N, C-alpha and C positions, 0 to 999 in steps of 0.2 A: 504377511501374505506374499506369495511368490510373484515374480515379475511377469508370469504368464497372464494372458488376458483372463479376467474374471468370468466365470460361468454363472449364469442365472437361469431361473425358470423363464419360460416365454413371457410371463406377466411381470418380470423384473424382480421377483422375490428370490431369496437365496435357495439354491438347490438343497435337497434333503438327502442325507446319506445315513444308512443304518449299518453300524459296524458290529459284527457278531463273532465273539471268540470267548472261550471259557478261561482265558488268561487275562486277568484284569489289567496287568501291566501293558499288555499288547493293545487292548481296546483304549486304554488311556493315551498311549502314544499315537494310535490312529486318530483318535478324537482331536488331539492337539494339532496334528498335521492337517486334518481336514478342515478344522475351524480356521486355521491360518489361511485357507483358500477363501474364507468368507462363507463357508457352507454351514448349514444347520445339521447337527449331528445327534443321533441317539445311539445307544449301545444296548446290547443284550448279551448275556453270558451263557445262554442255552438255546437249543433249537426251538423249544416250545415258547420260550419268552420272545424269541425273534419273530415267530408267527404273530403273536399278540401285538408286539410293537409295530410290525409291518402293517397290520390292519388299522391301527390307530394313527400312525405317523404318515402313512402313504409315501414312503421314500422314493426318490428318483433313481437310486442305485443302492445295492446292498453289497457290503464286503462280508463274505461268509466263510467261516472256518469249516473245513470238511469234518474233522474229528471232534465231536462233542459228546458228552456223556449220555444225554437223554435221547435226543433226536439229532442225527448227524446232518451235515450240510446237504447231502444228497436228498435226505428225507424232507428237509425244509423246502428245498427247491421244488421237489415233486409236488408238495402240497400247495405251494404258491401257484405253480403252473396249472394244477388241477382246478384251482379256484379262479383261473382266468387272469392271474396277476403276472404280467410279462415284464416286470421291472428288471433292468439289467443286473446281472449278478457276477461279481468278481470273486472266485474261489481263492481261499488261502489254505495251503496244506503243506505239511512237512514231507509229503510223498512226492518224489520226483520222477516216478515211473511214467513212461509214455501211456501205459494202459490206464492209469488213474486220470491223466489229463483227458484222454479220449472219453472215459466214462463220465467225467464231469461235464464236458461240452455236449456229449450225446444226451445227457439228462436235461439239457436246456440252459446250462450255464453259458455265460458270454465270454469269459476270459479266466485266466488261471495264473496265480503267482505262487511260487513255492517258498516256504520258509527255509532259511532266513532271507528276508527281502529288504529292500530299501524303501523308506516311506515315500521318497520321491517317485519311485516306480509305481507304487500303489496309486498315488495321486494322478500321475500321468495316465495310467490305464483307465482310471475312473473318468477322467476328463474325456478320453477317447470314446468310452462306452456311452456316456451320456450324450455326446455330440451325435454319435451314429444313431442312437435310438430316438433322437429328437426330443428328449425330455429336458434338455438344457441347451442354451445357446450362449454365444459370446458376442460382445460388441464387435469383435473382429473374428470371423470364422476361420481365419488363416492359422493353421496349426504349425506353421513353419517359423523356426528361430533362425536368425541370420546374423552373421558377423562377417563384414566385407563380402567376399565371394564364396563364403562357406554357408551352406544351408543344412538344417536338420529338421525333418518332418516328424513331429511327435506322434502323429497317428500312424503313418506308414513305416516309420523307423528308417526312412531313406536319408542318406547323408551324401551331399555332393560338394565339391569345390571346383569352381570355374568349369562346371559342366561335367566334371569327372566323378563318377560314382565311387564312393568309398565304403568298403565292407568293414564293419565293426563288430566285435563281439558284444554280447549284452552288457558286460561291465564297461567296456570302452564307450558304448553308446550312452550309458548313464552318466559316466564321468564327463563326457563332452556336453551332454544336455545340462548338467549342473553348472559347468563353466559358462555355457552360452546363456543360461538364464540369469547369470550374474556377470554378464560381460562388463568390462571396465571396472570390475570390483574384485579386490584381492580376496581369495578364499584360502583358509588355512588347511593344512593336512588334516587336522582334527575335524574340521567341518566336512571335508571331503569324505573321510572315513565314516562319519555319522550319517551323511545323506546318501552316499553312493553305494556303500556296502550294506550294512544292516544294523538294526538297533542294538545288537549285542556283540558286534564284531570285536574280537579280541586281538586283532592283528597289529602289526607295527606300521609306522608311517612309511617304511621303505616300500611297501606295496603301492603306495600312491606314486612315489617316484618312478616305479617300474611302469605303471599304467600311463603316466604322463609321457614317458619315453615312447611307449607304443603309439599313443595318439600323435606325437610329433612326427614319427616315421611315416604315418599314414596321411597326415594333414599338412604339416609344415614343409614337406618335400614337394608339395604341389604349387608353392608360391611363397610370398613373403611370410616369415614366421608370424603366427597369430597367438600362440601359447607362450606366455612369458613367466619366468621364475622371478619372484620377488624375494631375494635372499633374506632368510630369517623370518619370513612372514608367510609365504605361500605361493599361489599361482593365480594368474589372471589371463583371460583371453580378450583380445581387443584388435580392432582393425588397425592396419599400418597407418602411420601418420602421413 
């Protein structure tokens, strides 16, 4: 389970998430990541199956692929909303066009992640959706990760150090979040590639070194260095001694 505060239903029971995609490998990976959060997970491989599982399972959030063979994600969402089901929906799609994002959100979707994506990002988006909708709560409502005078808000995506706002790209934000969730723990380049980029990323470890250098220029220039290289092992973020 991640180091982030566990989310539960208001009655203390595990939150329920339905993952819908016609690629079984992807639903398997999503299920594994979501169960690591302590959540109860069901899956569906088609739109019609998703509607049936949603009625029976009553999920607190749905991860919903847009492109499916029988009933696409937009159709599933439309039927859910027509039935009065306002469950938060996170769309998954290979389409990166602005028009597709607007269409999904206009149809009643709550958020949008394009493939390929990192599992860490999906989990973080779901946590934020369920907090905002009130379907889940945490022992600590604070979504802010902190290392020394550096703070990262997982909900608003705001990053600050010593009161100075830091603008990060989406990938830089994910890399920093992964480091901060594992502060004082060494993470390898392979772990970073797996969690920060995407489930089938075929790149080289040099991209990790490149993005670590980007973060250092934006963060470590504002105070004592927080990001450390552990030679031959990986990277670690920690407060100065």
